[in-house]
C-alpha positions as CSV (number, residue, x, y, z in Angstrom):
1,X,-2.2,-16.8,4.0
2,X,-3.3,-13.3,2.8
3,X,-4.1,-12.2,6.4
4,X,-0.9,-13.5,7.7
5,X,1.0,-11.6,5.3
6,X,-0.9,-8.4,5.7
7,X,-0.3,-8.6,9.4
8,X,3.4,-9.2,8.9
9,X,3.6,-5.9,6.9
10,X,3.8,-4.2,10.3
11,X,7.2,-5.8,11.0
12,X,8.9,-4.5,7.8
13,X,11.7,-1.8,8.5
14,X,11.3,0.5,5.5
15,X,12.4,3.9,6.6
16,X,13.6,4.8,2.9
17,X,10.9,3.4,0.6
18,X,7.9,3.1,3.0
19,X,7.0,0.0,0.8
20,X,6.5,-3.0,3.1
21,X,6.8,-6.5,1.6
22,X,6.1,-9.8,3.4
23,X,6.7,-13.3,2.4
24,X,6.2,-16.9,3.6
25,X,8.0,-20.0,2.4
26,X,6.0,-23.3,2.8
27,X,8.0,-26.6,2.9
28,X,6.9,-29.9,1.6
29,X,6.2,-31.0,5.1
30,X,3.8,-28.1,5.8
31,X,6.2,-25.7,7.9
32,X,5.9,-22.0,7.3
33,X,8.8,-19.7,7.5
34,X,8.1,-15.8,7.4
35,X,10.2,-12.8,6.3
36,X,9.9,-9.0,5.8
37,X,12.0,-6.6,3.8
38,X,14.6,-4.7,5.9
39,X,16.3,-1.7,4.6
40,X,19.0,0.9,5.7
41,X,20.2,4.2,4.8
42,X,22.8,2.6,2.2
43,X,20.0,0.6,0.7
44,X,22.4,-2.2,-0.4
45,X,22.8,-3.7,3.1
46,X,19.1,-4.6,3.6
47,X,17.2,-7.6,2.3
48,X,14.0,-8.5,0.5
49,X,11.2,-10.3,2.4
50,X,11.5,-13.4,0.0
51,X,15.1,-14.0,0.8
52,X,14.5,-13.3,4.5
53,X,12.0,-16.1,4.6
54,X,14.1,-18.4,2.7
55,X,17.0,-17.6,5.1
56,X,14.9,-18.3,7.9
57,X,14.0,-21.7,6.6
58,X,17.6,-22.5,5.9
59,X,18.7,-21.5,9.1
60,X,16.7,-24.2,10.9
61,X,17.8,-26.8,8.5
62,X,15.5,-26.7,5.4
63,X,17.3,-28.1,2.3
64,X,17.0,-27.4,-1.2
65,X,14.5,-30.2,-1.9
66,X,12.4,-29.2,0.8
67,X,10.8,-26.1,-0.5
68,X,7.2,-26.3,-1.9
69,X,5.6,-22.8,-2.2
70,X,6.2,-19.1,-1.8
71,X,3.8,-16.4,-1.0
72,X,4.7,-12.7,-1.4
73,X,2.7,-9.6,-0.6
74,X,3.8,-6.1,-1.7
75,X,2.4,-2.8,0.0
76,X,0.5,-1.8,-3.1
77,X,-2.9,-1.9,-4.7
78,X,-1.3,-3.9,-7.4
79,X,0.1,-7.4,-7.4
80,X,3.9,-7.3,-7.5
81,X,6.6,-10.0,-8.2
82,X,10.0,-10.9,-6.6
83,X,12.9,-8.7,-7.7
84,X,15.6,-10.5,-9.9
85,X,17.9,-11.0,-6.9
86,X,15.3,-12.9,-5.2
87,X,14.3,-14.8,-8.3
88,X,17.9,-16.0,-8.6
89,X,17.6,-17.6,-5.0
90,X,14.1,-18.9,-5.7
91,X,15.3,-20.5,-9.0
92,X,18.2,-22.3,-7.1
93,X,16.1,-23.8,-4.2
94,X,12.5,-24.4,-5.4
95,X,11.4,-26.8,-8.2
96,X,10.4,-25.3,-11.4
97,X,6.8,-26.1,-10.9
98,X,6.6,-24.8,-7.4
99,X,3.9,-22.2,-6.9
100,X,4.6,-18.5,-6.2
101,X,1.6,-16.6,-5.3
102,X,2.0,-12.8,-5.5
103,X,-0.6,-10.7,-3.5
104,X,-1.5,-7.0,-3.3
105,X,-2.6,-5.7,0.0
106,X,-6.2,-5.5,-1.4
107,X,-6.1,-9.3,-1.5
108,X,-5.8,-9.8,-5.2
109,X,-3.2,-12.3,-6.3
110,X,-1.6,-13.9,-9.3
111,X,-0.2,-17.4,-9.3
112,X,3.0,-18.2,-11.2
113,X,5.4,-21.2,-11.3
114,X,9.1,-20.7,-10.6
115,X,9.6,-21.7,-14.2
116,X,7.4,-18.8,-15.5
117,X,9.1,-16.3,-13.2
118,X,12.7,-17.6,-14.0
119,X,12.6,-18.9,-17.6
120,X,16.3,-18.7,-18.2
121,X,17.8,-19.6,-14.7
122,X,21.5,-19.2,-13.8
123,X,22.5,-22.4,-12.0
124,X,25.2,-24.7,-10.8
125,X,25.6,-26.1,-14.3
126,X,26.7,-22.5,-15.5
127,X,29.5,-22.8,-13.2
128,X,31.2,-25.6,-14.9
């Protein structure tokens, strides 16, 4: 997965931050859906790689209960984690015990569960 994510960095559109991020969502049936971060001059209209990968999966019919794992690579010598906007989306769609593997471009990684990254999620039950 590391090599796929590193190659995918080339597709990021990051004229402001110059900080490519790539992500891959894996479903329970083994399908892979990829995403990169895309930004623009207003910075608010873009999207993160994690959500781009999730949106790609949902676009072709993947449902909430189908998500299994998420892999993320940041353009840094350090391992990074998803932003809090992405964590909200991840916490709504992935099981609490789902793997989230976070890579640096040097190949180092740290494994988390969704529950570790999102210990106090805001969800459907909070809307009642």
